[in-house]
C-alpha positions, 0 to 999 in steps of 0.5 A, spaced: 599 728 532 595 735 532 590 737 528 591 743 525 586 749 523 587 755 520 583 761 516 582 763 509 579 769 511 578 773 517 571 777 518 571 782 513 578 785 511 579 779 505 571 780 503 572 788 502 578 787 499 577 781 495 584 778 497 584 771 496 592 771 499 590 768 506 586 763 502 591 761 497 596 760 503 591 756 508 590 751 502 598 751 501 599 750 509 597 743 509 592 744 515 586 739 516 581 744 516 580 751 513 574 755 516 571 761 512 566 766 514 564 767 506 562 760 503 558 763 498 557 769 495 553 774 498 549 781 496 556 785 500 561 782 497 565 779 491 569 774 495 568 767 497 572 761 499 572 754 497 576 748 496 578 748 489 574 742 485 567 744 488 568 739 494 568 739 501 575 736 502 581 734 499 588 730 499 594 733 503 597 738 498 604 736 502 604 729 504 598 725 500 600 720 495 599 724 487 594 718 486 589 721 492 582 724 490 577 728 494 573 721 493 578 718 497 578 723 502 571 723 503 570 716 502 575 713 507 578 709 501 586 708 503 591 703 500 
């Protein structure tokens, strides 16, 4: 198998425009890793990206069972 990585943003394009389109597509893609140059707000831009729910991980939106939680992912909980 492969591990899939994608980006939520590309340098400053999304930050300048405060455009979350790429981030939304990255979240919907089911990628294993999503990179960002803007994990926190800065004085220069209003743009920031984080995993919804405030955790550094989440269940795969395409393949995970409905009952999966971010806690399960972070603590290696499985059925």
